[in-house]
C-alpha positions in Angstrom: 29.2 -98.6 -158.6 27.6 -98.5 -162.1 30.1 -98.1 -164.9 29.7 -97.0 -168.5 32.5 -98.3 -170.8 33.3 -96.0 -173.6 35.8 -96.0 -176.5 37.9 -93.0 -177.5 39.4 -93.2 -181.0 43.2 -93.6 -181.2 45.0 -91.9 -184.0 44.0 -88.9 -186.1 40.7 -88.3 -184.2 42.2 -88.7 -180.7 43.4 -85.2 -180.0 40.3 -83.6 -181.4 38.0 -85.9 -179.5 39.8 -85.4 -176.1 39.6 -81.6 -176.7 35.8 -81.8 -177.4 35.2 -84.0 -174.4 37.1 -81.6 -172.2 34.9 -78.7 -173.4 31.9 -80.9 -172.7 33.1 -81.2 -169.1 34.8 -84.7 -169.2 38.5 -84.6 -168.5 40.5 -87.7 -169.6 44.2 -88.1 -168.5 46.1 -90.1 -171.0 49.4 -91.9 -170.3 51.8 -92.5 -173.1 52.1 -96.2 -172.0 48.5 -97.0 -171.3 45.4 -97.3 -173.4 43.2 -96.9 -170.4 43.0 -93.2 -169.6 41.7 -92.1 -166.2 38.8 -89.6 -166.0 37.3 -87.3 -163.4 33.9 -89.0 -163.9 33.9 -92.1 -161.6 31.0 -93.6 -163.6 33.1 -93.9 -166.8 35.7 -96.4 -167.8 37.5 -95.4 -171.0 39.6 -97.3 -173.5 41.6 -95.8 -176.4 41.4 -98.0 -179.5 41.6 -97.6 -183.3 38.5 -95.9 -184.7 38.3 -98.7 -187.3 37.6 -101.2 -184.5 35.3 -99.3 -182.2 32.0 -100.1 -183.9 32.7 -103.8 -183.8 33.5 -103.8 -180.1 30.4 -101.7 -179.4 28.2 -104.1 -181.4 29.6 -107.0 -179.4 28.8 -105.3 -176.1 32.4 -105.2 -174.9 31.9 -101.4 -174.9 28.7 -99.6 -174.2 29.5 -96.5 -176.2 32.1 -95.2 -178.6 33.1 -92.2 -180.8 34.0 -93.2 -184.3 33.3 -92.3 -187.9 30.3 -93.2 -190.1 32.9 -94.7 -192.5 34.1 -97.3 -190.0 30.6 -98.2 -189.0 29.8 -99.0 -192.6 33.1 -100.8 -193.2 32.5 -103.1 -190.2 28.8 -103.4 -191.1 28.1 -102.9 -187.4 24.6 -103.1 -186.0 24.7 -100.3 -183.4 22.6 -97.3 -182.2 23.7 -94.1 -183.9 23.1 -91.7 -181.0 24.4 -88.4 -182.3 26.0 -87.0 -185.4 29.0 -84.7 -184.6 30.5 -82.6 -187.4 34.1 -82.6 -186.4 37.2 -84.3 -187.8 40.9 -84.2 -187.2 41.5 -80.7 -188.6 38.1 -79.2 -189.1 34.4 -79.0 -188.2 33.2 -80.6 -191.4 32.8 -84.2 -192.7 35.7 -86.0 -194.3 35.4 -87.6 -197.7 36.5 -90.9 -199.1 37.5 -90.1 -202.6 38.4 -92.0 -205.8 41.7 -90.6 -207.0 44.0 -91.4 -209.9 47.3 -89.9 -211.1 47.1 -86.5 -212.7 48.1 -87.9 -216.1 45.9 -91.0 -216.0 43.5 -91.8 -218.8 40.9 -92.8 -216.2 38.2 -90.1 -216.1 35.3 -91.7 -214.4 34.5 -94.7 -212.3 33.4 -96.6 -215.4 37.0 -96.5 -216.7 38.0 -98.7 -213.8 36.6 -101.8 -215.3 39.2 -104.5 -214.9 41.6 -102.2 -213.1 43.2 -102.4 -209.6 42.3 -100.2 -206.6 44.1 -99.8 -203.3 42.3 -98.7 -200.1 41.9 -99.2 -196.4 38.1 -99.1 -196.9 37.7 -102.3 -198.9 34.0 -103.0 -198.2 33.0 -99.4 -198.8 34.9 -99.4 -202.1 33.4 -102.7 -203.3 29.9 -101.4 -202.4 30.6 -98.3 -204.4 31.8 -100.3 -207.4 28.7 -102.5 -207.3 26.5 -99.5 -207.2 28.2 -98.3 -210.4 28.2 -101.8 -212.0 32.0 -101.8 -212.3 34.2 -104.9 -212.0 37.5 -104.0 -210.5 40.0 -105.6 -208.1 40.2 -104.0 -204.7 43.2 -104.7 -202.4 43.7 -103.6 -198.8 46.3 -100.9 -198.2 48.3 -101.0 -195.1 49.2 -97.3 -195.4 50.9 -94.7 -197.6 48.1 -95.4 -200.1 48.8 -92.2 -202.1 52.2 -93.5 -203.3 50.8 -96.7 -204.8 49.4 -95.2 -208.0 50.3 -95.7 -210.8 53.2 -98.1 -210.2 51.3 -100.6 -208.0 47.6 -99.9 -208.7 45.5 -97.9 -211.2 43.6 -95.9 -208.6 43.1 -95.4 -204.9 40.2 -94.7 -202.6 41.5 -92.5 -199.7 40.1 -90.3 -197.0 40.7 -86.6 -197.2 39.7 -83.4 -195.5 41.4 -80.8 -197.7 42.8 -82.8 -200.6 46.3 -81.3 -200.1 48.0 -84.7 -199.5 46.5 -86.1 -202.8 47.6 -83.0 -204.7 51.1 -83.2 -203.2 51.3 -86.8 -204.5 50.2 -85.7 -208.0 46.7 -87.3 -207.7 43.4 -85.9 -208.8 40.0 -86.7 -207.4 37.5 -88.1 -209.9 34.6 -88.9 -207.6 33.4 -88.9 -204.0 32.8 -92.4 -202.7 31.5 -91.5 -199.2 31.1 -88.5 -196.9 31.7 -89.4 -193.3 31.1 -87.5 -190.0 32.0 -88.4 -186.5 29.3 -90.2 -184.5 28.5 -91.3 -181.0 27.3 -94.9 -181.1 25.9 -97.2 -178.5 25.5 -100.9 -178.0 21.8 -102.0 -178.5 21.5 -103.8 -175.2 23.2 -100.9 -173.3 20.7 -98.6 -175.0 17.9 -100.6 -173.4 19.4 -100.2 -169.9 17.7 -97.2 -168.3 20.8 -95.9 -166.4 23.2 -96.5 -169.3 21.0 -94.8 -171.8 20.5 -91.8 -169.7 24.2 -91.5 -169.1 24.9 -91.9 -172.8 22.3 -89.3 -173.7 23.7 -86.8 -171.2 27.2 -87.3 -172.6 25.9 -86.9 -176.1 24.0 -83.7 -175.2 27.1 -82.1 -173.7 29.4 -83.2 -176.4 27.1 -81.9 -179.1 26.9 -78.6 -177.3 30.7 -78.4 -177.2 31.0 -79.2 -180.9 28.4 -76.5 -181.7 30.2 -74.0 -179.6 33.4 -74.5 -181.7 31.7 -72.5 -184.4 30.4 -69.7 -182.1 31.7 -66.9 -180.0 30.1 -64.4 -177.7 30.2 -60.6 -178.2 29.6 -58.0 -175.5 29.5 -54.3 -176.1 28.2 -51.0 -174.8 25.9 -49.0 -177.0 24.4 -45.5 -176.5 20.8 -45.9 -175.3 19.3 -44.4 -178.4 16.4 -46.2 -180.2 17.8 -45.3 -183.7 21.4 -46.4 -182.9 20.2 -49.7 -181.2 18.0 -50.4 -184.2 20.9 -49.9 -186.7 23.2 -52.2 -184.7 20.6 -54.9 -184.2 19.9 -54.9 -187.9 23.4 -56.1 -188.7 23.6 -58.8 -186.0 23.2 -62.5 -187.2 22.5 -63.7 -183.7 21.0 -67.0 -182.7 18.0 -65.3 -181.2 17.3 -61.6 -180.4 20.3 -60.0 -178.6 20.2 -59.5 -174.9 20.0 -55.8 -174.0 20.4 -54.6 -170.4 20.6 -51.2 -168.8 23.8 -49.7 -167.3 24.3 -47.5 -164.2 24.7 -44.6 -166.7 21.2 -44.6 -168.2 22.5 -43.1 -171.4 24.1 -46.4 -172.3 23.0 -50.0 -172.6 24.9 -53.3 -172.7 24.3 -55.7 -175.6 25.3 -59.3 -175.8 25.0 -61.8 -178.6 26.2 -65.3 -179.8 27.5 -65.3 -183.4 29.4 -67.5 -185.9 33.1 -67.0 -185.3 33.7 -66.5 -189.0 31.3 -63.5 -189.0 33.1 -61.6 -186.3 35.8 -60.1 -188.5 33.1 -58.6 -190.6 30.8 -57.4 -187.8 33.2 -55.7 -185.3 34.3 -52.9 -187.7 30.7 -52.2 -188.6 29.7 -52.2 -184.9 32.5 -49.7 -184.2 31.3 -47.4 -187.0 27.8 -47.5 -185.7 28.9 -46.4 -182.2 29.4 -49.6 -180.2 32.2 -49.3 -177.6 34.1 -51.6 -175.2 33.5 -54.6 -177.6 34.6 -57.9 -176.0 34.8 -61.2 -177.9 34.9 -64.4 -175.8 35.1 -68.2 -176.5 32.3 -70.6 -175.6 32.5 -74.1 -174.1 29.0 -75.3 -174.9 25.9 -74.1 -176.7 22.8 -76.2 -175.9 19.6 -75.6 -177.8 
């Protein structure tokens, strides 16, 4: 049987990735003692490895496909096919940032002030590229972890990844520049991409995963509305739906059923307005996938 070998990122992205894959329709069963999860798709062989290494193994053809960050693709300098950009991270549905940070009381105000200084980071190549772009000569050392605690005693500045900035603030650091914004990506090996069966399989997975990520931001709303042209018009006017709402008749011809897809963050504003305009039996429900 044909098999597609895919990599799931271990560590901070693992939980979010497995959840998204489940919503996309792919269930992976992870054992605490194994890095080879089983799956309900017999055409897939999965491996859990560090996100930092995935792009390299995909480039080498050991894996056909992987899910990793743009940052680690750049750090490895991997030559892979970037199949799909997915806006999710460990905690949120937005890109993460690699930032240049210094102690709150540091005299370093801009990247230019790092001339001759020392920087600690896990993203050494990305940081060196950033310094070259800004014509700054500074020493960059690899950090094995706990990078936030190294300034100012061990280094003058750090380049660290953050979603919210809370950890940096807790360690009395301030951000002075953004080095790189990074989103999660589906990548493929170039030879695998040329294989008709593998490419179709990868594209199908990417389509469903993208739909699952998009659905994270959306919910469905159903409601009953009096079948009155003026009332329907006033309700439709306030609905930020993807397309025109679906309206269908009920057994009681005096009422109609209305259904829409909206951004979840808008719901708390919309429902009270709908109620005031006469909508009844309002139901909010989650979505697994939204495919355009």
